[in-house]
N, C-alpha and C positions, 0 to 999 in steps of 0.2 A: 301315530299320535306323538305330538310329542308340546309336553302342558310345562305352563312358565307361569309366574311369580314374581309380579315386578315390585320396584319399591314406590308406596303412592306419590304424583306427581312423574313418575320416568315411563308414562303411557307414551308419550307422545312422541318420547327419542328412540322406544323401542320400537313404535312404526316407523320412521324416520329408519332406522337401523335397517327394517327386514325390509322394506322396497325394494331396494335397488339386488336383493336376494334373492327377493319373489319372483321379481320378474327375470335374471339370472336363471334361475331352477327348477323356471316352465318351459325355460329354451331348451334343457337340457334333456338327450335323452334318454328313455324309458319313464319318462314322466308326465303321468297319468292327471296327477290331482296336485298342488301347493298350494296351499292357502293358510290364510294368518288370520284367525278370530276370536275376537273380544269378546267377553261376557258380559255380558246385558249388565249383572246382576252382581258385579265387581269386574267392575273395569280394570285391574291391575292383575285379572287373568286371562291371559291367552292359550290359544289350542293351538301348535302348527298341525294340521291334516293334510299325508300327505300318501302317494300310494304310487307304487312304481311296477314298473315292468317286471322287473330282475331283481334279484339279492345284489347283483352284482353294479344295475343300473345305478342303486341305493350307493352301496358302496364307494363309485366312482363321486357322488353326491359329495355325500360326508367330506371329502379329499378336498373341493374347489376351492379356489383359493376365495370365491361367494361366499364358501361357506363358512372358510374357516374365522373369514372377516368379523361375520355376522355372528355365532361362538364365540370369541373373541374379545367382542362388543358389549356383550350381554352382562358380561359376569356381575359387570360396574351396579348394573340397573335390577340385577336378579333380590327378589329379599328372599 
C-alpha cells in the first residue's frame, strides 16, 4: 500500500501520469493486483494497492522504466 497526498488541483494530473504505469504494471510478471484509488472524502488523497507474487517481482517492478517515470513525475504533484 502506497499513500499519496497531492496538491489541490493536481488530482487529474496524477491520474494522467499514473495511467500508463498502471497499464504496464498490470502486465508485469508476478503482479497480482495493482490499482490506484482516489479517496471520496478527500480527492487529493490517493492509495496504490499492490500485491506481488514474490519480493523479487516487486523489486523488478520498482526498477521498471514506467515505474521510474511515474515516481519521477510525481514529485511536483505531491503535497
